FIKOLZA-1660 file (N, C-alpha, C; in steps of 0.1 Angstrom, whole numbers, plus 5000, padded with zeros to 4 digits):
% residues 193
   i   px   py   pz ch aa at
   1 3746 3376 7425  A  X  N
   1 3740 3375 7412  A  X CA
   1 3751 3375 7401  A  X  C
   2 3750 3366 7391  A  X  N
   2 3760 3366 7381  A  X CA
   2 3759 3378 7372  A  X  C
   3 3770 3382 7366  A  X  N
   3 3770 3393 7356  A  X CA
   3 3778 3389 7344  A  X  C
   4 3776 3397 7333  A  X  N
   4 3783 3394 7320  A  X CA
   4 3795 3402 7318  A  X  C
   5 3805 3396 7312  A  X  N
   5 3817 3403 7307  A  X CA
   5 3817 3399 7293  A  X  C
   6 3814 3407 7284  A  X  N
   6 3812 3403 7270  A  X CA
   6 3801 3394 7268  A  X  C
   7 3804 3382 7263  A  X  N
   7 3793 3371 7262  A  X CA
   7 3795 3361 7273  A  X  C
   8 3804 3363 7282  A  X  N
   8 3807 3353 7292  A  X CA
   8 3800 3356 7305  A  X  C
   9 3793 3347 7311  A  X  N
   9 3786 3349 7324  A  X CA
   9 3796 3346 7335  A  X  C
  10 3798 3355 7344  A  X  N
  10 3808 3354 7355  A  X CA
  10 3800 3353 7368  A  X  C
  11 3804 3343 7376  A  X  N
  11 3797 3341 7389  A  X CA
  11 3800 3353 7398  A  X  C
  12 3791 3355 7408  A  X  N
  12 3794 3366 7417  A  X CA
  12 3807 3364 7425  A  X  C
  13 3813 3375 7429  A  X  N
  13 3826 3374 7435  A  X CA
  13 3826 3367 7449  A  X  C
  14 3814 3367 7455  A  X  N
  14 3814 3361 7469  A  X CA
  14 3812 3346 7468  A  X  C
  15 3810 3340 7456  A  X  N
  15 3809 3326 7455  A  X CA
  15 3822 3319 7457  A  X  C
  16 3823 3308 7464  A  X  N
  16 3836 3301 7465  A  X CA
  16 3841 3296 7452  A  X  C
  17 3854 3295 7451  A  X  N
  17 3860 3290 7438  A  X CA
  17 3857 3275 7436  A  X  C
  18 3852 3272 7424  A  X  N
  18 3849 3258 7421  A  X CA
  18 3859 3253 7410  A  X  C
  19 3867 3243 7413  A  X  N
  19 3877 3239 7404  A  X CA
  19 3871 3234 7390  A  X  C
  20 3858 3230 7390  A  X  N
  20 3852 3226 7378  A  X CA
  20 3850 3237 7368  A  X  C
  21 3851 3250 7373  A  X  N
  21 3850 3262 7364  A  X CA
  21 3863 3266 7358  A  X  C
  22 3874 3259 7362  A  X  N
  22 3887 3263 7358  A  X CA
  22 3893 3254 7347  A  X  C
  23 3895 3260 7335  A  X  N
  23 3902 3252 7324  A  X CA
  23 3916 3248 7329  A  X  C
  24 3923 3256 7336  A  X  N
  24 3936 3253 7341  A  X CA
  24 3936 3241 7350  A  X  C
  25 3926 3240 7359  A  X  N
  25 3925 3228 7367  A  X CA
  25 3923 3215 7359  A  X  C
  26 3914 3216 7349  A  X  N
  26 3912 3204 7341  A  X CA
  26 3924 3201 7333  A  X  C
  27 3931 3211 7328  A  X  N
  27 3944 3209 7320  A  X CA
  27 3954 3202 7329  A  X  C
  28 3956 3207 7341  A  X  N
  28 3966 3200 7350  A  X CA
  28 3962 3186 7353  A  X  C
  29 3950 3183 7356  A  X  N
  29 3946 3169 7358  A  X CA
  29 3948 3160 7346  A  X  C
  30 3945 3165 7334  A  X  N
  30 3946 3157 7322  A  X CA
  30 3961 3155 7319  A  X  C
  31 3969 3165 7321  A  X  N
  31 3984 3163 7319  A  X CA
  31 3989 3153 7328  A  X  C
  32 3985 3153 7341  A  X  N
  32 3990 3142 7350  A  X CA
  32 3985 3129 7346  A  X  C
  33 3972 3128 7341  A  X  N
  33 3967 3115 7337  A  X CA
  33 3975 3109 7325  A  X  C
  34 3977 3118 7315  A  X  N
  34 3985 3113 7303  A  X CA
  34 3999 3109 7308  A  X  C
  35 4005 3117 7316  A  X  N
  35 4019 3115 7320  A  X CA
  35 4021 3102 7328  A  X  C
  36 4012 3100 7338  A  X  N
  36 4013 3089 7347  A  X CA
  36 4006 3076 7343  A  X  C
  37 3996 3077 7335  A  X  N
  37 3989 3066 7331  A  X CA
  37 3990 3062 7316  A  X  C
  38 3997 3071 7309  A  X  N
  38 3998 3069 7294  A  X CA
  38 4008 3058 7291  A  X  C
  39 4007 3053 7278  A  X  N
  39 4015 3042 7273  A  X CA
  39 4029 3049 7269  A  X  C
  40 4039 3041 7269  A  X  N
  40 4052 3045 7264  A  X CA
  40 4054 3040 7249  A  X  C
  41 4062 3046 7241  A  X  N
  41 4071 3057 7244  A  X CA
  41 4063 3070 7242  A  X  C
  42 4067 3080 7250  A  X  N
  42 4061 3094 7248  A  X CA
  42 4049 3097 7255  A  X  C
  43 4044 3089 7264  A  X  N
  43 4032 3091 7272  A  X CA
  43 4020 3095 7263  A  X  C
  44 4012 3086 7260  A  X  N
  44 4000 3088 7252  A  X CA
  44 3989 3079 7257  A  X  C
  45 3977 3083 7255  A  X  N
  45 3965 3075 7258  A  X CA
  45 3958 3073 7244  A  X  C
  46 3955 3060 7241  A  X  N
  46 3949 3057 7229  A  X CA
  46 3934 3057 7230  A  X  C
  47 3928 3066 7224  A  X  N
  47 3914 3067 7223  A  X CA
  47 3907 3075 7233  A  X  C
  48 3896 3082 7229  A  X  N
  48 3889 3091 7239  A  X CA
  48 3881 3083 7249  A  X  C
  49 3877 3071 7245  A  X  N
  49 3869 3062 7254  A  X CA
  49 3878 3059 7266  A  X  C
  50 3890 3055 7263  A  X  N
  50 3900 3052 7274  A  X CA
  50 3903 3064 7282  A  X  C
  51 3905 3075 7275  A  X  N
  51 3909 3088 7281  A  X CA
  51 3898 3092 7291  A  X  C
  52 3885 3091 7287  A  X  N
  52 3874 3095 7295  A  X CA
  52 3872 3086 7307  A  X  C
  53 3874 3073 7305  A  X  N
  53 3871 3063 7316  A  X CA
  53 3882 3064 7326  A  X  C
  54 3895 3066 7322  A  X  N
  54 3905 3068 7332  A  X CA
  54 3903 3081 7339  A  X  C
  55 3899 3092 7332  A  X  N
  55 3896 3104 7339  A  X CA
  55 3884 3103 7349  A  X  C
  56 3874 3094 7346  A  X  N
  56 3864 3091 7355  A  X CA
  56 3869 3086 7368  A  X  C
  57 3878 3077 7368  A  X  N
  57 3884 3071 7380  A  X CA
  57 3892 3082 7387  A  X  C
  58 3899 3091 7380  A  X  N
  58 3907 3101 7386  A  X CA
  58 3898 3111 7393  A  X  C
  59 3886 3114 7387  A  X  N
  59 3877 3124 7393  A  X CA
  59 3869 3119 7405  A  X  C
  60 3867 3105 7405  A  X  N
  60 3858 3099 7415  A  X CA
  60 3866 3089 7423  A  X  C
  61 3873 3094 7433  A  X  N
  61 3882 3085 7441  A  X CA
  61 3874 3073 7447  A  X  C
  62 3862 3075 7451  A  X  N
  62 3854 3064 7457  A  X CA
  62 3852 3053 7447  A  X  C
  63 3849 3056 7435  A  X  N
  63 3848 3046 7424  A  X CA
  63 3861 3039 7421  A  X  C
  64 3872 3047 7421  A  X  N
  64 3885 3041 7419  A  X CA
  64 3888 3031 7430  A  X  C
  65 3885 3035 7443  A  X  N
  65 3888 3026 7454  A  X CA
  65 3880 3013 7452  A  X  C
  66 3867 3014 7448  A  X  N
  66 3859 3002 7446  A  X CA
  66 3864 2993 7435  A  X  C
  67 3868 3000 7424  A  X  N
  67 3873 2992 7413  A  X CA
  67 3886 2985 7416  A  X  C
  68 3894 2992 7424  A  X  N
  68 3907 2987 7428  A  X CA
  68 3905 2974 7437  A  X  C
  69 3895 2975 7446  A  X  N
  69 3892 2964 7455  A  X CA
  69 3887 2952 7447  A  X  C
  70 3881 2954 7435  A  X  N
  70 3876 2943 7427  A  X CA
  70 3886 2937 7418  A  X  C
  71 3898 2942 7418  A  X  N
  71 3909 2937 7409  A  X CA
  71 3919 2929 7418  A  X  C
  72 3919 2916 7417  A  X  N
  72 3927 2908 7426  A  X CA
  72 3942 2911 7424  A  X  C
  73 3947 2915 7413  A  X  N
  73 3961 2917 7410  A  X CA
  73 3966 2931 7415  A  X  C
  74 3957 2940 7419  A  X  N
  74 3960 2953 7422  A  X CA
  74 3968 2954 7435  A  X  C
  75 3977 2963 7436  A  X  N
  75 3985 2965 7448  A  X CA
  75 3976 2973 7458  A  X  C
  76 3976 2970 7471  A  X  N
  76 3968 2977 7481  A  X CA
  76 3970 2992 7480  A  X  C
  77 3960 3000 7482  A  X  N
  77 3961 3015 7480  A  X CA
  77 3968 3021 7491  A  X  C
  78 3968 3016 7503  A  X  N
  78 3975 3023 7514  A  X CA
  78 3967 3033 7522  A  X  C
  79 3972 3036 7534  A  X  N
  79 3965 3045 7543  A  X CA
  79 3963 3059 7537  A  X  C
  80 3973 3065 7531  A  X  N
  80 3973 3078 7526  A  X CA
  80 3961 3080 7516  A  X  C
  81 3959 3070 7507  A  X  N
  81 3948 3071 7498  A  X CA
  81 3935 3069 7504  A  X  C
  82 3934 3060 7514  A  X  N
  82 3921 3056 7520  A  X CA
  82 3917 3067 7530  A  X  C
  83 3926 3076 7534  A  X  N
  83 3922 3086 7545  A  X CA
  83 3913 3096 7540  A  X  C
  84 3912 3099 7527  A  X  N
  84 3904 3110 7523  A  X CA
  84 3889 3106 7521  A  X  C
  85 3881 3116 7519  A  X  N
  85 3866 3113 7517  A  X CA
  85 3863 3107 7504  A  X  C
  86 3857 3096 7503  A  X  N
  86 3855 3089 7491  A  X CA
  86 3843 3095 7483  A  X  C
  87 3836 3104 7489  A  X  N
  87 3825 3111 7481  A  X CA
  87 3830 3124 7475  A  X  C
  88 3843 3127 7477  A  X  N
  88 3849 3139 7471  A  X CA
  88 3849 3138 7456  A  X  C
  89 3844 3149 7449  A  X  N
  89 3844 3149 7435  A  X CA
  89 3846 3164 7431  A  X  C
  90 3858 3167 7425  A  X  N
  90 3861 3181 7421  A  X CA
  90 3853 3185 7408  A  X  C
  91 3851 3175 7399  A  X  N
  91 3845 3178 7386  A  X CA
  91 3836 3167 7382  A  X  C
  92 3823 3168 7384  A  X  N
  92 3814 3157 7381  A  X CA
  92 3813 3154 7366  A  X  C
  93 3809 3142 7362  A  X  N
  93 3807 3138 7349  A  X CA
  93 3793 3134 7347  A  X  C
  94 3789 3132 7334  A  X  N
  94 3775 3128 7331  A  X CA
  94 3775 3114 7325  A  X  C
  95 3764 3107 7326  A  X  N
  95 3762 3094 7320  A  X CA
  95 3759 3097 7305  A  X  C
  96 3767 3091 7296  A  X  N
  96 3765 3093 7282  A  X CA
  96 3764 3080 7275  A  X  C
  97 3765 3079 7262  A  X  N
  97 3762 3067 7255  A  X CA
  97 3772 3055 7259  A  X  C
  98 3784 3058 7261  A  X  N
  98 3794 3048 7265  A  X CA
  98 3799 3050 7279  A  X  C
  99 3790 3054 7288  A  X  N
  99 3794 3056 7302  A  X CA
  99 3797 3070 7305  A  X  C
 100 3806 3072 7315  A  X  N
 100 3809 3086 7320  A  X CA
 100 3816 3094 7309  A  X  C
 101 3812 3107 7309  A  X  N
 101 3817 3116 7298  A  X CA
 101 3816 3130 7303  A  X  C
 102 3824 3139 7297  A  X  N
 102 3823 3153 7300  A  X CA
 102 3822 3160 7286  A  X  C
 103 3811 3167 7284  A  X  N
 103 3809 3173 7271  A  X CA
 103 3820 3184 7268  A  X  C
 104 3828 3187 7277  A  X  N
 104 3839 3198 7275  A  X CA
 104 3852 3192 7270  A  X  C
 105 3853 3178 7268  A  X  N
 105 3866 3173 7264  A  X CA
 105 3872 3180 7252  A  X  C
 106 3864 3183 7242  A  X  N
 106 3870 3190 7230  A  X CA
 106 3876 3203 7234  A  X  C
 107 3869 3210 7243  A  X  N
 107 3874 3223 7248  A  X CA
 107 3887 3221 7256  A  X  C
 108 3887 3211 7265  A  X  N
 108 3899 3208 7272  A  X CA
 108 3911 3205 7263  A  X  C
 109 3909 3196 7254  A  X  N
 109 3920 3192 7245  A  X CA
 109 3924 3203 7236  A  X  C
 110 3915 3212 7231  A  X  N
 110 3919 3224 7223  A  X CA
 110 3927 3233 7232  A  X  C
 111 3924 3234 7245  A  X  N
 111 3931 3243 7254  A  X CA
 111 3946 3237 7255  A  X  C
 112 3947 3224 7256  A  X  N
 112 3961 3218 7257  A  X CA
 112 3969 3219 7244  A  X  C
 113 3962 3217 7233  A  X  N
 113 3968 3217 7220  A  X CA
 113 3973 3231 7217  A  X  C
 114 3964 3241 7220  A  X  N
 114 3968 3255 7217  A  X CA
 114 3980 3260 7224  A  X  C
 115 3982 3254 7236  A  X  N
 115 3994 3257 7244  A  X CA
 115 4006 3248 7241  A  X  C
 116 4004 3240 7231  A  X  N
 116 4015 3231 7226  A  X CA
 116 4020 3222 7237  A  X  C
 117 4010 3217 7245  A  X  N
 117 4013 3207 7256  A  X CA
 117 4010 3193 7252  A  X  C
 118 4000 3191 7243  A  X  N
 118 3997 3178 7238  A  X CA
 118 3994 3178 7223  A  X  C
 119 3994 3167 7216  A  X  N
 119 3990 3165 7203  A  X CA
 119 3978 3155 7203  A  X  C
 120 3969 3156 7194  A  X  N
 120 3959 3146 7192  A  X CA
 120 3961 3141 7177  A  X  C
 121 3966 3128 7177  A  X  N
 121 3970 3122 7164  A  X CA
 121 3959 3114 7159  A  X  C
 122 3953 3117 7148  A  X  N
 122 3941 3109 7143  A  X CA
 122 3946 3099 7133  A  X  C
 123 3959 3099 7129  A  X  N
 123 3964 3090 7120  A  X CA
 123 3965 3076 7126  A  X  C
 124 3964 3074 7138  A  X  N
 124 3963 3061 7145  A  X CA
 124 3949 3058 7148  A  X  C
 125 3945 3046 7149  A  X  N
 125 3932 3041 7152  A  X CA
 125 3933 3033 7164  A  X  C
 126 3928 3036 7176  A  X  N
 126 3921 3049 7179  A  X CA
 126 3931 3060 7179  A  X  C
 127 3926 3072 7179  A  X  N
 127 3935 3084 7180  A  X CA
 127 3943 3084 7193  A  X  C
 128 3954 3091 7192  A  X  N
 128 3963 3092 7204  A  X CA
 128 3964 3106 7209  A  X  C
 129 3962 3107 7223  A  X  N
 129 3964 3120 7229  A  X CA
 129 3977 3119 7236  A  X  C
 130 3987 3127 7231  A  X  N
 130 4001 3124 7234  A  X CA
 130 4007 3137 7240  A  X  C
 131 4015 3136 7250  A  X  N
 131 4023 3147 7255  A  X CA
 131 4034 3152 7246  A  X  C
 132 4035 3165 7244  A  X  N
 132 4046 3171 7237  A  X CA
 132 4057 3173 7248  A  X  C
 133 4069 3177 7244  A  X  N
 133 4080 3180 7254  A  X CA
 133 4076 3190 7265  A  X  C
 134 4069 3201 7261  A  X  N
 134 4065 3211 7271  A  X CA
 134 4054 3205 7280  A  X  C
 135 4045 3196 7275  A  X  N
 135 4035 3190 7283  A  X CA
 135 4041 3180 7293  A  X  C
 136 4052 3173 7289  A  X  N
 136 4059 3164 7298  A  X CA
 136 4065 3172 7309  A  X  C
 137 4072 3183 7306  A  X  N
 137 4078 3191 7316  A  X CA
 137 4068 3197 7326  A  X  C
 138 4057 3201 7321  A  X  N
 138 4046 3207 7329  A  X CA
 138 4041 3196 7338  A  X  C
 139 4038 3184 7333  A  X  N
 139 4033 3173 7341  A  X CA
 139 4043 3169 7352  A  X  C
 140 4056 3169 7348  A  X  N
 140 4066 3165 7359  A  X CA
 140 4066 3175 7370  A  X  C
 141 4065 3188 7367  A  X  N
 141 4064 3199 7377  A  X CA
 141 4051 3197 7386  A  X  C
 142 4040 3194 7379  A  X  N
 142 4028 3192 7387  A  X CA
 142 4028 3180 7396  A  X  C
 143 4035 3169 7391  A  X  N
 143 4036 3157 7399  A  X CA
 143 4044 3159 7411  A  X  C
 144 4053 3169 7411  A  X  N
 144 4061 3172 7423  A  X CA
 144 4054 3182 7433  A  X  C
 145 4044 3188 7428  A  X  N
 145 4037 3198 7436  A  X CA
 145 4029 3192 7447  A  X  C
 146 4030 3197 7459  A  X  N
 146 4022 3191 7470  A  X CA
 146 4006 3192 7468  A  X  C
 147 4002 3202 7461  A  X  N
 147 3988 3204 7459  A  X CA
 147 3982 3193 7450  A  X  C
 148 3990 3187 7442  A  X  N
 148 3985 3177 7432  A  X CA
 148 3987 3163 7437  A  X  C
 149 3992 3161 7449  A  X  N
 149 3995 3148 7453  A  X CA
 149 3983 3138 7454  A  X  C
 150 3971 3143 7458  A  X  N
 150 3959 3134 7457  A  X CA
 150 3957 3129 7443  A  X  C
 151 3959 3137 7432  A  X  N
 151 3957 3133 7419  A  X CA
 151 3968 3123 7415  A  X  C
 152 3980 3126 7419  A  X  N
 152 3992 3117 7416  A  X CA
 152 3989 3104 7422  A  X  C
 153 3985 3103 7434  A  X  N
 153 3982 3090 7441  A  X CA
 153 3972 3082 7434  A  X  C
 154 3961 3089 7429  A  X  N
 154 3951 3082 7421  A  X CA
 154 3956 3077 7408  A  X  C
 155 3965 3085 7401  A  X  N
 155 3971 3080 7389  A  X CA
 155 3980 3068 7392  A  X  C
 156 3987 3069 7402  A  X  N
 156 3996 3057 7406  A  X CA
 156 3988 3045 7409  A  X  C
 157 3976 3047 7415  A  X  N
 157 3968 3035 7418  A  X CA
 157 3962 3029 7405  A  X  C
 158 3962 3036 7394  A  X  N
 158 3957 3030 7381  A  X CA
 158 3968 3024 7373  A  X  C
 159 3980 3027 7376  A  X  N
 159 3992 3021 7369  A  X CA
 159 3992 3006 7371  A  X  C
 160 3995 2999 7360  A  X  N
 160 3997 2984 7360  A  X CA
 160 3984 2977 7363  A  X  C
 161 3972 2984 7362  A  X  N
 161 3960 2977 7362  A  X CA
 161 3950 2984 7353  A  X  C
 162 3942 2994 7358  A  X  N
 162 3933 3001 7350  A  X CA
 162 3939 3008 7338  A  X  C
 163 3951 3013 7339  A  X  N
 163 3957 3021 7328  A  X CA
 163 3962 3011 7317  A  X  C
 164 3962 2998 7320  A  X  N
 164 3966 2988 7310  A  X CA
 164 3954 2983 7302  A  X  C
 165 3942 2986 7306  A  X  N
 165 3930 2982 7299  A  X CA
 165 3927 2990 7287  A  X  C
 166 3919 2985 7278  A  X  N
 166 3914 2993 7267  A  X CA
 166 3902 3001 7271  A  X  C
 167 3898 3010 7263  A  X  N
 167 3887 3018 7266  A  X CA
 167 3874 3010 7267  A  X  C
 168 3872 3000 7259  A  X  N
 168 3861 2991 7259  A  X CA
 168 3861 2983 7272  A  X  C
 169 3873 2978 7276  A  X  N
 169 3874 2970 7288  A  X CA
 169 3870 2979 7300  A  X  C
 170 3875 2991 7300  A  X  N
 170 3872 3001 7311  A  X CA
 170 3857 3004 7312  A  X  C
 171 3851 3006 7300  A  X  N
 171 3836 3009 7299  A  X CA
 171 3829 2997 7305  A  X  C
 172 3832 2984 7301  A  X  N
 172 3825 2972 7306  A  X CA
 172 3827 2971 7321  A  X  C
 173 3839 2974 7326  A  X  N
 173 3842 2973 7340  A  X CA
 173 3833 2983 7348  A  X  C
 174 3832 2995 7343  A  X  N
 174 3824 3005 7349  A  X CA
 174 3809 3001 7350  A  X  C
 175 3804 2996 7339  A  X  N
 175 3790 2991 7339  A  X CA
 175 3788 2979 7348  A  X  C
 176 3798 2970 7349  A  X  N
 176 3797 2959 7358  A  X CA
 176 3797 2962 7372  A  X  C
 177 3807 2971 7376  A  X  N
 177 3809 2975 7390  A  X CA
 177 3799 2985 7395  A  X  C
 178 3794 2994 7387  A  X  N
 178 3786 3005 7391  A  X CA
 178 3773 3006 7383  A  X  C
 179 3765 2995 7383  A  X  N
 179 3753 2995 7375  A  X CA
 179 3742 3005 7379  A  X  C
 180 3741 3008 7392  A  X  N
 180 3731 3018 7397  A  X CA
 180 3736 3032 7394  A  X  C
 181 3749 3035 7398  A  X  N
 181 3754 3048 7397  A  X CA
 181 3756 3053 7382  A  X  C
 182 3760 3043 7373  A  X  N
 182 3763 3047 7360  A  X CA
 182 3755 3039 7349  A  X  C
 183 3755 3026 7350  A  X  N
 183 3748 3018 7340  A  X CA
 183 3733 3021 7338  A  X  C
 184 3726 3022 7349  A  X  N
 184 3712 3025 7349  A  X CA
 184 3708 3039 7350  A  X  C
 185 3718 3048 7350  A  X  N
 185 3715 3062 7351  A  X CA
 185 3709 3067 7338  A  X  C
 186 3701 3078 7338  A  X  N
 186 3695 3084 7326  A  X CA
 186 3706 3091 7319  A  X  C
 187 3705 3091 7305  A  X  N
 187 3715 3099 7297  A  X CA
 187 3715 3113 7302  A  X  C
 188 3727 3118 7302  A  X  N
 188 3730 3132 7306  A  X CA
 188 3728 3135 7321  A  X  C
 189 3725 3125 7329  A  X  N
 189 3724 3127 7343  A  X CA
 189 3738 3127 7349  A  X  C
 190 3740 3136 7359  A  X  N
 190 3752 3137 7366  A  X CA
 190 3755 3125 7374  A  X  C
 191 3766 3120 7373  A  X  N
 191 3770 3108 7381  A  X CA
 191 3773 3112 7395  A  X  C
 192 3766 3105 7404  A  X  N
 192 3768 3108 7419  A  X CA
 192 3777 3097 7425  A  X  C
 193 3786 3100 7434  A  X  N
 193 3794 3090 7441  A  X CA
 193 3786 3082 7450  A  X  C
% end
């Protein structure tokens, strides 16, 4: 039975750890995403739509694999990528107005900004989510860590194809390739692989 600590509801101690409950896990994933799929100079992603759609492919490896197969210019993913379970999802997203979304993005970005790992620059249109020096160092450490290699491989699979698309192009691709799972899903419905 859950209990409260202050105003926060804490799951029972016997419940297995769920990475979706960990802001640190989300921060690590997003640092890797910006570092490995961001534009240069300085590793940034332009716009929250692009940020969310790339994160969708990072969270849903089965959808990444299907999108990759639909792109004729993409380099084959290789055995190491294909060996894992394509229904694996560490942190589900919901169907929102412009496709996959996580209502906690403001919280995740505030978490990263407060730790001086990223900046969110609104003077550019669209805004830029950019790594600071400490964020780049943290992302480089994470990229070398064996525990994060599945995320690194997914980011590498998006380089030179999905990562080069705009947010609108990614949204349109998702609706085209996944009409039943995303396009026709009810608003706020959890996206299933």
